[in-house]
C-alpha positions as CSV (number, residue, x, y, z in Angstrom):
1,M,98.5,68.8,-53.2
2,S,97.0,65.5,-52.5
3,D,94.6,65.0,-49.5
4,R,96.9,62.3,-48.2
5,I,99.9,64.6,-48.0
6,E,97.9,67.4,-46.5
7,N,96.3,65.2,-43.9
8,M,99.8,63.8,-42.9
9,A,101.2,67.3,-42.5
10,V,98.3,68.4,-40.4
11,S,98.5,65.3,-38.3
12,L,102.2,66.3,-37.6
13,G,100.9,69.6,-36.2
14,L,101.8,71.8,-39.2
15,P,99.3,74.5,-40.0
16,R,97.2,73.7,-43.1
17,E,97.9,77.2,-44.5
18,L,101.7,76.5,-44.4
19,V,101.3,73.1,-46.2
20,T,98.9,74.3,-48.9
21,G,100.4,77.8,-49.4
22,A,97.0,79.3,-48.8
23,A,96.7,83.0,-48.0
24,V,96.4,83.9,-44.3
25,L,94.4,87.0,-43.5
26,S,94.6,88.8,-40.1
27,S,92.1,91.6,-39.6
28,F,92.4,94.3,-36.9
29,G,89.0,95.9,-36.8
30,D,87.8,97.4,-40.0
31,S,90.9,99.5,-40.7
32,C,93.8,97.1,-41.0
33,L,94.3,93.8,-42.8
34,F,97.5,91.8,-42.9
35,I,97.8,89.2,-45.7
36,E,100.5,86.5,-45.9
37,N,101.2,84.1,-48.8
38,H,99.6,86.3,-51.5
39,K,100.7,85.7,-55.1
40,G,100.5,89.3,-56.4
41,I,98.2,92.3,-57.0
42,I,95.6,92.1,-59.7
43,E,94.0,95.5,-59.2
44,Y,94.7,98.4,-56.9
45,G,92.5,101.3,-56.2
46,K,91.1,103.4,-53.3
47,E,87.9,101.4,-53.3
48,T,88.9,97.9,-54.5
49,I,92.1,95.8,-54.1
50,K,92.2,92.4,-55.8
51,L,94.9,89.9,-55.1
52,Q,95.9,86.6,-56.5
53,A,96.1,83.9,-53.8
54,R,96.1,80.1,-53.8
55,P,93.7,78.6,-54.7
56,C,91.5,81.6,-55.3
57,K,91.5,85.4,-55.7
58,I,90.7,87.9,-52.9
59,Q,88.8,91.1,-53.3
60,I,89.0,93.8,-50.5
61,T,86.4,96.5,-50.8
62,G,86.1,99.8,-48.8
63,T,87.1,103.4,-48.9
64,N,90.5,105.1,-48.8
65,L,92.2,101.7,-49.2
66,D,96.0,101.8,-49.3
67,I,98.7,99.2,-49.4
68,A,100.9,100.5,-46.5
69,F,103.4,97.7,-46.6
70,Y,104.3,95.2,-49.4
71,T,106.7,92.4,-49.9
72,A,106.7,89.3,-52.1
73,E,105.1,87.3,-49.2
74,E,103.2,89.8,-47.0
75,M,101.2,93.1,-47.2
76,K,99.3,95.4,-45.0
77,I,96.1,97.1,-46.3
78,T,94.7,100.1,-44.4
79,G,91.6,102.2,-44.9
80,K,87.9,101.6,-44.1
81,I,87.4,97.9,-45.1
82,T,83.8,96.9,-45.7
83,E,84.1,93.5,-47.4
84,I,86.5,90.7,-48.0
85,R,85.4,88.3,-50.8
86,Y,87.0,85.1,-52.1
87,Y,86.3,84.1,-55.7
88,R,87.7,81.9,-58.5
């Protein structure tokens, strides 16, 4: 998306994440993570979960990780979350 369109949308009061389709992460302590706008699961294990997002990938590391809720747009990850990393 061009910077001009993104700036116009933001100036209209629209959240940047909505306009760009970027993932939105909401963390509740170190045991619950909600993710919106993900594009799919790359890897799923008890210690690492990797997700495709826009424009990057997201790696969640911890222990006893579990995807407690999953739809095409949202998911909830539970367990002991120790790291959230963004990479290309």
